TORDOGU-471741 format. One record per residue (C-alpha): residue in one letter; chain; x, y, z. Coordinates in Angstrom, 3 decimals. Example, Ala and Ser with C-alpha at 12.3 -4.5 7.8 and 13.67 -1.06 7.14 Angstrom:
REM TORDOGU-471741
@code: A	unit: A	u: 12.300	v: -4.500	w: 7.800
@code: S	unit: A	u: 13.670	v: -1.060	w: 7.140
//
This chain:
REM TORDOGU-471741
@code: X	unit: A	u: -2.317	v: 9.082	w: 12.247
@code: X	unit: A	u: -3.957	v: 9.139	w: 8.819
@code: X	unit: A	u: -4.578	v: 6.370	w: 6.344
@code: X	unit: A	u: -5.875	v: 6.501	w: 2.783
@code: X	unit: A	u: -7.970	v: 3.837	w: 1.069
@code: X	unit: A	u: -9.547	v: 3.546	w: -2.367
@code: X	unit: A	u: -13.252	v: 4.244	w: -2.377
@code: X	unit: A	u: -15.898	v: 1.909	w: -3.713
@code: X	unit: A	u: -16.356	v: 3.022	w: -7.348
@code: X	unit: A	u: -20.103	v: 2.276	w: -7.055
@code: X	unit: A	u: -20.540	v: 4.063	w: -3.709
@code: X	unit: A	u: -17.844	v: 6.702	w: -3.242
@code: X	unit: A	u: -18.716	v: 7.241	w: 0.426
@code: X	unit: A	u: -17.592	v: 3.722	w: 1.313
@code: X	unit: A	u: -14.275	v: 1.881	w: 1.066
@code: X	unit: A	u: -13.440	v: -0.515	w: -1.765
@code: X	unit: A	u: -14.938	v: -3.846	w: -0.568
@code: X	unit: A	u: -11.596	v: -5.626	w: -1.029
@code: X	unit: A	u: -10.132	v: -3.457	w: 1.736
@code: X	unit: A	u: -13.110	v: -3.457	w: 4.088
@code: X	unit: A	u: -11.394	v: -5.587	w: 6.750
@code: X	unit: A	u: -8.294	v: -3.374	w: 6.686
@code: X	unit: A	u: -10.452	v: -0.246	w: 6.882
@code: X	unit: A	u: -12.193	v: -1.649	w: 9.978
@code: X	unit: A	u: -8.888	v: -2.641	w: 11.589
@code: X	unit: A	u: -7.366	v: 0.776	w: 10.891
@code: X	unit: A	u: -10.283	v: 2.626	w: 12.483
@code: X	unit: A	u: -10.203	v: 0.310	w: 15.498
@code: X	unit: A	u: -6.533	v: 1.198	w: 15.994
@code: X	unit: A	u: -7.014	v: 4.950	w: 15.970
@code: X	unit: A	u: -6.328	v: 5.861	w: 12.341
@code: X	unit: A	u: -8.155	v: 8.754	w: 10.738
@code: X	unit: A	u: -9.449	v: 7.168	w: 7.522
@code: X	unit: A	u: -9.692	v: 8.961	w: 4.169
@code: X	unit: A	u: -11.011	v: 7.855	w: 0.774
@code: X	unit: A	u: -10.015	v: 8.785	w: -2.775
@code: X	unit: A	u: -10.906	v: 7.696	w: -6.295
@code: X	unit: A	u: -8.395	v: 5.199	w: -7.630
@code: X	unit: A	u: -10.221	v: 5.188	w: -10.968
@code: X	unit: A	u: -9.930	v: 8.956	w: -11.489
@code: X	unit: A	u: -6.264	v: 8.909	w: -10.542
@code: X	unit: A	u: -5.205	v: 5.908	w: -12.626
@code: X	unit: A	u: -7.377	v: 6.544	w: -15.687
@code: X	unit: A	u: -7.666	v: 10.342	w: -15.862
@code: X	unit: A	u: -4.363	v: 11.198	w: -14.110
@code: X	unit: A	u: -6.283	v: 13.864	w: -12.196
@code: X	unit: A	u: -4.938	v: 13.961	w: -8.655
@code: X	unit: A	u: -6.898	v: 17.042	w: -7.619
@code: X	unit: A	u: -10.224	v: 15.485	w: -8.573
@code: X	unit: A	u: -9.245	v: 12.091	w: -7.143
@code: X	unit: A	u: -8.749	v: 13.534	w: -3.629
@code: X	unit: A	u: -11.409	v: 16.247	w: -3.832
@code: X	unit: A	u: -13.475	v: 14.799	w: -0.968
@code: X	unit: A	u: -10.560	v: 14.881	w: 1.475
@code: X	unit: A	u: -10.716	v: 17.896	w: 3.760
@code: X	unit: A	u: -7.462	v: 19.863	w: 3.944
@code: X	unit: A	u: -5.486	v: 19.738	w: 7.187
@code: X	unit: A	u: -4.494	v: 22.886	w: 9.062
@code: X	unit: A	u: -1.025	v: 21.402	w: 9.663
@code: X	unit: A	u: 1.216	v: 19.043	w: 7.716
@code: X	unit: A	u: 0.458	v: 15.431	w: 8.627
@code: X	unit: A	u: 1.746	v: 12.026	w: 7.555
@code: X	unit: A	u: -0.639	v: 9.781	w: 5.652
@code: X	unit: A	u: -0.245	v: 6.148	w: 4.604
@code: X	unit: A	u: -1.852	v: 4.679	w: 1.496
@code: X	unit: A	u: -3.198	v: 1.145	w: 1.548
@code: X	unit: A	u: -4.653	v: 0.078	w: -1.769
@code: X	unit: A	u: -4.109	v: -1.108	w: -5.304
@code: X	unit: A	u: -0.730	v: -0.865	w: -6.980
@code: X	unit: A	u: 0.045	v: 2.433	w: -8.665
@code: X	unit: A	u: 2.600	v: 3.073	w: -11.356
@code: X	unit: A	u: 5.247	v: 5.443	w: -9.988
@code: X	unit: A	u: 4.064	v: 8.354	w: -12.155
@code: X	unit: A	u: 0.533	v: 7.984	w: -10.775
@code: X	unit: A	u: 1.883	v: 7.699	w: -7.245
@code: X	unit: A	u: 3.726	v: 10.981	w: -7.800
@code: X	unit: A	u: 0.470	v: 12.640	w: -8.907
@code: X	unit: A	u: -1.236	v: 11.375	w: -5.749
@code: X	unit: A	u: 1.674	v: 12.522	w: -3.583
@code: X	unit: A	u: 1.502	v: 16.073	w: -4.958
@code: X	unit: A	u: -2.300	v: 16.271	w: -4.737
@code: X	unit: A	u: -2.284	v: 15.206	w: -1.084
@code: X	unit: A	u: 0.534	v: 17.588	w: -0.241
@code: X	unit: A	u: -1.633	v: 20.483	w: -1.417
@code: X	unit: A	u: -4.043	v: 19.418	w: 1.322
@code: X	unit: A	u: -1.266	v: 19.210	w: 3.925
@code: X	unit: A	u: -0.958	v: 15.423	w: 3.887
@code: X	unit: A	u: 2.413	v: 13.864	w: 3.117
@code: X	unit: A	u: 2.568	v: 10.236	w: 2.058
@code: X	unit: A	u: 4.902	v: 8.123	w: 4.177
@code: X	unit: A	u: 7.099	v: 7.425	w: 1.117
@code: X	unit: A	u: 8.139	v: 9.975	w: -1.494
@code: X	unit: A	u: 7.734	v: 9.015	w: -5.153
@code: X	unit: A	u: 11.415	v: 8.019	w: -5.248
@code: X	unit: A	u: 11.084	v: 5.893	w: -2.099
@code: X	unit: A	u: 7.967	v: 4.271	w: -3.549
@code: X	unit: A	u: 9.790	v: 3.295	w: -6.738
@code: X	unit: A	u: 12.814	v: 2.101	w: -4.733
@code: X	unit: A	u: 10.836	v: -0.907	w: -3.575
@code: X	unit: A	u: 8.059	v: -1.135	w: -6.169
@code: X	unit: A	u: 10.366	v: -1.639	w: -9.175
@code: X	unit: A	u: 12.739	v: -4.589	w: -8.898
@code: X	unit: A	u: 15.550	v: -2.859	w: -10.858
@code: X	unit: A	u: 15.420	v: 0.037	w: -8.373
@code: X	unit: A	u: 15.518	v: -2.243	w: -5.332
@code: X	unit: A	u: 18.219	v: -4.519	w: -6.769
@code: X	unit: A	u: 21.177	v: -2.456	w: -5.481
@code: X	unit: A	u: 19.848	v: -2.866	w: -1.921
@code: X	unit: A	u: 19.361	v: -6.646	w: -2.129
@code: X	unit: A	u: 21.834	v: -7.784	w: -4.814
@code: X	unit: A	u: 23.964	v: -9.814	w: -2.401
@code: X	unit: A	u: 20.937	v: -11.737	w: -1.115
@code: X	unit: A	u: 18.838	v: -12.362	w: -4.236
@code: X	unit: A	u: 19.186	v: -14.339	w: -7.499
@code: X	unit: A	u: 21.105	v: -12.859	w: -10.443
@code: X	unit: A	u: 18.804	v: -10.377	w: -12.160
@code: X	unit: A	u: 18.991	v: -8.482	w: -15.478
@code: X	unit: A	u: 16.361	v: -6.174	w: -16.962
@code: X	unit: A	u: 15.608	v: -4.849	w: -20.429
@code: X	unit: A	u: 13.547	v: -1.692	w: -20.804
@code: X	unit: A	u: 11.037	v: -1.392	w: -23.633
@code: X	unit: A	u: 11.904	v: 1.175	w: -26.295
@code: X	unit: A	u: 8.991	v: 2.876	w: -28.076
@code: X	unit: A	u: 6.731	v: 0.101	w: -26.860
@code: X	unit: A	u: 8.930	v: -2.654	w: -28.298
@code: X	unit: A	u: 11.383	v: -5.131	w: -26.855
@code: X	unit: A	u: 14.790	v: -5.288	w: -28.538
@code: X	unit: A	u: 15.135	v: -9.023	w: -29.119
@code: X	unit: A	u: 18.828	v: -8.848	w: -29.999
@code: X	unit: A	u: 19.385	v: -7.441	w: -26.497
@code: X	unit: A	u: 17.280	v: -10.281	w: -25.102
@code: X	unit: A	u: 19.431	v: -12.915	w: -26.847
@code: X	unit: A	u: 22.647	v: -11.284	w: -25.606
@code: X	unit: A	u: 21.250	v: -11.169	w: -22.083
@code: X	unit: A	u: 20.192	v: -14.816	w: -22.156
@code: X	unit: A	u: 23.786	v: -15.798	w: -22.998
@code: X	unit: A	u: 24.991	v: -14.331	w: -19.693
@code: X	unit: A	u: 22.942	v: -16.988	w: -17.861
@code: X	unit: A	u: 24.477	v: -19.943	w: -19.711
@code: X	unit: A	u: 22.258	v: -23.012	w: -19.303
@code: X	unit: A	u: 20.623	v: -21.831	w: -16.084
@code: X	unit: A	u: 16.847	v: -21.938	w: -15.656
@code: X	unit: A	u: 15.158	v: -18.518	w: -15.521
@code: X	unit: A	u: 11.920	v: -16.784	w: -14.695
@code: X	unit: A	u: 10.581	v: -13.801	w: -16.606
@code: X	unit: A	u: 8.544	v: -10.916	w: -15.198
@code: X	unit: A	u: 8.241	v: -7.168	w: -15.649
@code: X	unit: A	u: 9.547	v: -4.564	w: -13.201
@code: X	unit: A	u: 6.734	v: -5.452	w: -10.760
@code: X	unit: A	u: 4.777	v: -8.587	w: -11.626
@code: X	unit: A	u: 5.120	v: -12.041	w: -13.124
@code: X	unit: A	u: 2.559	v: -14.361	w: -14.679
@code: X	unit: A	u: 3.385	v: -17.091	w: -12.180
@code: X	unit: A	u: -0.017	v: -18.742	w: -12.485
@code: X	unit: A	u: 0.908	v: -19.417	w: -16.138
@code: X	unit: A	u: 4.107	v: -20.992	w: -14.897
@code: X	unit: A	u: 5.029	v: -23.227	w: -17.829
@code: X	unit: A	u: 3.953	v: -20.920	w: -20.647
@code: X	unit: A	u: 4.626	v: -17.352	w: -19.440
@code: X	unit: A	u: 6.987	v: -17.464	w: -16.471
@code: X	unit: A	u: 9.506	v: -20.331	w: -16.353
@code: X	unit: A	u: 12.315	v: -20.869	w: -18.876
@code: X	unit: A	u: 13.978	v: -24.261	w: -18.141
@code: X	unit: A	u: 17.212	v: -23.455	w: -19.998
@code: X	unit: A	u: 18.439	v: -19.968	w: -20.906
@code: X	unit: A	u: 20.241	v: -21.356	w: -23.962
@code: X	unit: A	u: 16.981	v: -22.689	w: -25.442
@code: X	unit: A	u: 16.131	v: -19.514	w: -27.348
@code: X	unit: A	u: 13.025	v: -20.974	w: -28.955
@code: X	unit: A	u: 11.452	v: -21.784	w: -25.598
@code: X	unit: A	u: 12.646	v: -18.473	w: -24.147
@code: X	unit: A	u: 11.034	v: -16.533	w: -26.988
@code: X	unit: A	u: 7.775	v: -18.427	w: -26.524
@code: X	unit: A	u: 7.641	v: -17.716	w: -22.781
@code: X	unit: A	u: 8.629	v: -14.058	w: -23.138
@code: X	unit: A	u: 6.130	v: -13.402	w: -25.916
@code: X	unit: A	u: 3.321	v: -15.086	w: -23.993
@code: X	unit: A	u: 4.237	v: -13.064	w: -20.904
@code: X	unit: A	u: 4.101	v: -9.808	w: -22.880
@code: X	unit: A	u: 0.767	v: -10.818	w: -24.371
@code: X	unit: A	u: -0.746	v: -11.528	w: -20.951
@code: X	unit: A	u: 0.597	v: -8.335	w: -19.401
@code: X	unit: A	u: -0.690	v: -6.161	w: -22.231
@code: X	unit: A	u: -1.165	v: -2.539	w: -21.184
@code: X	unit: A	u: -0.370	v: -3.458	w: -17.580
@code: X	unit: A	u: 3.279	v: -4.083	w: -18.455
@code: X	unit: A	u: 5.644	v: -2.164	w: -16.179
@code: X	unit: A	u: 8.584	v: -0.684	w: -18.136
@code: X	unit: A	u: 10.116	v: -3.837	w: -19.624
@code: X	unit: A	u: 11.112	v: -7.413	w: -18.796
@code: X	unit: A	u: 13.222	v: -8.807	w: -16.003
@code: X	unit: A	u: 15.135	v: -12.075	w: -16.341
@code: X	unit: A	u: 16.105	v: -13.803	w: -13.097
@code: X	unit: A	u: 18.047	v: -16.957	w: -12.396
@code: X	unit: A	u: 15.679	v: -19.577	w: -11.022
@code: X	unit: A	u: 16.752	v: -20.844	w: -7.605
@code: X	unit: A	u: 15.159	v: -24.052	w: -6.342
@code: X	unit: A	u: 13.304	v: -23.326	w: -3.111
@code: X	unit: A	u: 11.970	v: -25.594	w: -0.395
@code: X	unit: A	u: 8.735	v: -27.184	w: -1.570
@code: X	unit: A	u: 5.452	v: -26.367	w: 0.113
@code: X	unit: A	u: 2.651	v: -27.698	w: -2.115
@code: X	unit: A	u: 1.098	v: -27.283	w: -5.563
@code: X	unit: A	u: -1.461	v: -24.541	w: -6.207
@code: X	unit: A	u: -4.913	v: -26.120	w: -6.261
@code: X	unit: A	u: -6.077	v: -24.179	w: -9.336
@code: X	unit: A	u: -3.081	v: -23.292	w: -11.516
@code: X	unit: A	u: -0.834	v: -26.240	w: -10.665
@code: X	unit: A	u: 2.024	v: -23.811	w: -10.010
@code: X	unit: A	u: 4.620	v: -25.156	w: -7.529
@code: X	unit: A	u: 4.333	v: -23.290	w: -4.234
@code: X	unit: A	u: 7.464	v: -22.800	w: -2.185
@code: X	unit: A	u: 8.314	v: -21.940	w: 1.410
@code: X	unit: A	u: 7.995	v: -18.175	w: 1.186
@code: X	unit: A	u: 7.220	v: -15.422	w: 3.684
@code: X	unit: A	u: 6.321	v: -11.740	w: 3.521
@code: X	unit: A	u: 7.820	v: -9.319	w: 6.045
@code: X	unit: A	u: 6.687	v: -5.714	w: 6.584
@code: X	unit: A	u: 8.987	v: -2.987	w: 7.900
@code: X	unit: A	u: 8.211	v: 0.550	w: 9.063
@code: X	unit: A	u: 11.205	v: 2.814	w: 9.700
@code: X	unit: A	u: 13.320	v: -0.353	w: 9.962
@code: X	unit: A	u: 10.994	v: -1.995	w: 12.502
@code: X	unit: A	u: 9.407	v: -5.362	w: 11.717
@code: X	unit: A	u: 5.619	v: -5.194	w: 12.071
@code: X	unit: A	u: 4.650	v: -8.499	w: 10.487
@code: X	unit: A	u: 5.990	v: -11.840	w: 9.279
@code: X	unit: A	u: 3.400	v: -13.815	w: 7.317
@code: X	unit: A	u: 3.167	v: -17.076	w: 5.411
@code: X	unit: A	u: 3.143	v: -15.971	w: 1.768
@code: X	unit: A	u: 0.743	v: -18.654	w: 0.554
@code: X	unit: A	u: -2.680	v: -19.476	w: 1.939
@code: X	unit: A	u: -2.243	v: -23.102	w: 0.848
@code: X	unit: A	u: 0.301	v: -25.564	w: 2.219
@code: X	unit: A	u: 1.438	v: -26.622	w: 5.681
@code: X	unit: A	u: 3.950	v: -24.214	w: 7.202
@code: X	unit: A	u: 3.865	v: -25.773	w: 10.678
@code: X	unit: A	u: 6.795	v: -28.138	w: 10.131
@code: X	unit: A	u: 9.015	v: -25.688	w: 8.261
@code: X	unit: A	u: 11.994	v: -23.825	w: 9.665
@code: X	unit: A	u: 11.116	v: -20.262	w: 10.631
@code: X	unit: A	u: 12.987	v: -17.415	w: 8.891
@code: X	unit: A	u: 16.010	v: -15.730	w: 10.534
@code: X	unit: A	u: 14.275	v: -12.446	w: 11.328
@code: X	unit: A	u: 17.344	v: -10.721	w: 12.780
@code: X	unit: A	u: 19.311	v: -11.372	w: 9.577
@code: X	unit: A	u: 16.672	v: -9.759	w: 7.356
@code: X	unit: A	u: 16.011	v: -6.922	w: 9.783
@code: X	unit: A	u: 19.676	v: -5.971	w: 9.531
@code: X	unit: A	u: 19.399	v: -5.876	w: 5.722
@code: X	unit: A	u: 16.216	v: -3.809	w: 5.993
@code: X	unit: A	u: 18.069	v: -0.965	w: 7.685
@code: X	unit: A	u: 19.820	v: -0.119	w: 4.399
@code: X	unit: A	u: 16.734	v: -0.101	w: 2.168
@code: X	unit: A	u: 15.765	v: 3.457	w: 1.310
@code: X	unit: A	u: 12.069	v: 3.382	w: 2.126
@code: X	unit: A	u: 10.036	v: 4.172	w: 5.229
@code: X	unit: A	u: 7.446	v: 1.439	w: 4.697
@code: X	unit: A	u: 8.103	v: -1.666	w: 2.597
@code: X	unit: A	u: 7.659	v: -5.402	w: 2.319
@code: X	unit: A	u: 10.341	v: -8.042	w: 1.922
@code: X	unit: A	u: 9.493	v: -11.399	w: 0.329
@code: X	unit: A	u: 11.896	v: -14.104	w: 1.454
@code: X	unit: A	u: 12.334	v: -17.840	w: 0.976
@code: X	unit: A	u: 14.482	v: -20.804	w: 1.943
@code: X	unit: A	u: 16.391	v: -22.613	w: -0.813
@code: X	unit: A	u: 16.713	v: -26.369	w: -1.056
@code: X	unit: A	u: 20.391	v: -25.980	w: -0.202
@code: X	unit: A	u: 19.366	v: -24.448	w: 3.138
@code: X	unit: A	u: 20.081	v: -20.773	w: 2.468
@code: X	unit: A	u: 17.648	v: -17.932	w: 3.037
@code: X	unit: A	u: 17.285	v: -15.430	w: 0.211
@code: X	unit: A	u: 15.299	v: -12.324	w: -0.700
@code: X	unit: A	u: 12.870	v: -12.781	w: -3.576
@code: X	unit: A	u: 11.934	v: -9.112	w: -3.919
@code: X	unit: A	u: 10.813	v: -5.978	w: -2.126
@code: X	unit: A	u: 7.522	v: -4.113	w: -2.394
@code: X	unit: A	u: 6.248	v: -0.753	w: -1.277
@code: X	unit: A	u: 4.390	v: -1.370	w: 1.970
@code: X	unit: A	u: 1.440	v: 0.701	w: 0.853
@code: X	unit: A	u: 0.536	v: -1.626	w: -2.033
@code: X	unit: A	u: 1.886	v: -4.989	w: -0.855
@code: X	unit: A	u: -0.921	v: -7.387	w: -0.013
@code: X	unit: A	u: -1.518	v: -8.724	w: 3.477
@code: X	unit: A	u: -2.435	v: -12.436	w: 3.476
@code: X	unit: A	u: -6.093	v: -13.153	w: 4.248
@code: X	unit: A	u: -5.080	v: -15.216	w: 7.269
@code: X	unit: A	u: -3.044	v: -12.366	w: 8.817
@code: X	unit: A	u: -4.215	v: -10.615	w: 11.983
@code: X	unit: A	u: -5.174	v: -7.231	w: 10.516
@code: X	unit: A	u: -5.788	v: -5.637	w: 13.904
@code: X	unit: A	u: -2.294	v: -6.514	w: 15.082
@code: X	unit: A	u: -0.825	v: -5.231	w: 11.808
@code: X	unit: A	u: -2.517	v: -1.844	w: 12.140
@code: X	unit: A	u: -1.736	v: -1.555	w: 15.849
@code: X	unit: A	u: 1.978	v: -1.967	w: 15.123
@code: X	unit: A	u: 1.810	v: 0.212	w: 12.008
@code: X	unit: A	u: 0.286	v: 3.069	w: 14.007
@code: X	unit: A	u: 2.777	v: 2.627	w: 16.823
@code: X	unit: A	u: 5.918	v: 2.719	w: 14.660
@code: X	unit: A	u: 4.813	v: 5.413	w: 12.221
@code: X	unit: A	u: 3.792	v: 7.701	w: 15.078
@code: X	unit: A	u: 6.955	v: 7.065	w: 17.110
//
């Protein structure tokens, strides 16, 4: 089995230091490791040059990417460049976007996640009249704002949380600050989601953001390969464990071969899905057993 990591931009023969422990775990579990230039791909949009140091395979083989998030267009460039060398990424560009962009994953998880509405940017601008009309559909409910992929949750009060959807002045302030912080990294537009109160865990030691009882699950071909505490801070030992069978059943209908599922327990006692992520770019918590993760990943991808 093959796995692809970003190289170290200062030493292209070595892996990006942030993925060194995963690289070691992958090799220990029998993966053939390959490196490419994330910088050339994301900045120059040159897939051929980005993968130039990867030797072509004599036969078509599956390869899994583990690295920094890619915008779907860049992922498509990488997919095509690897295919020319007889390596096929585990997810097609469509399957990648299915779980990387919340609006694309929403049809798969709508029944199990908070009410969500999105507004796409037009010519680099946000239509504020559409924003005001959308806010009205939430009544007085509290909301969070993000783009198609990320939030600014560590700027919780100023760029993420809107206490009352009918307070247009506060909503405008939060949305504008969010857009300012995202800058060129903004993905497609904004997403407005009803805020659901989750079981408390602790408060983030640096940002002061409230941390909730959340978990990250990883699935390969519908098989669970990891269930991890989402936050490194907080005491999870006394909390109720997630209903794995329930979420595994939902996972069977998500159109992706390798993805993550972020879940949480509400204060009313229900378990919900926060969002999905493509498994190739979803982070593994520092405390996770990387060797076990890669052992199971190899087993289920190869089977």
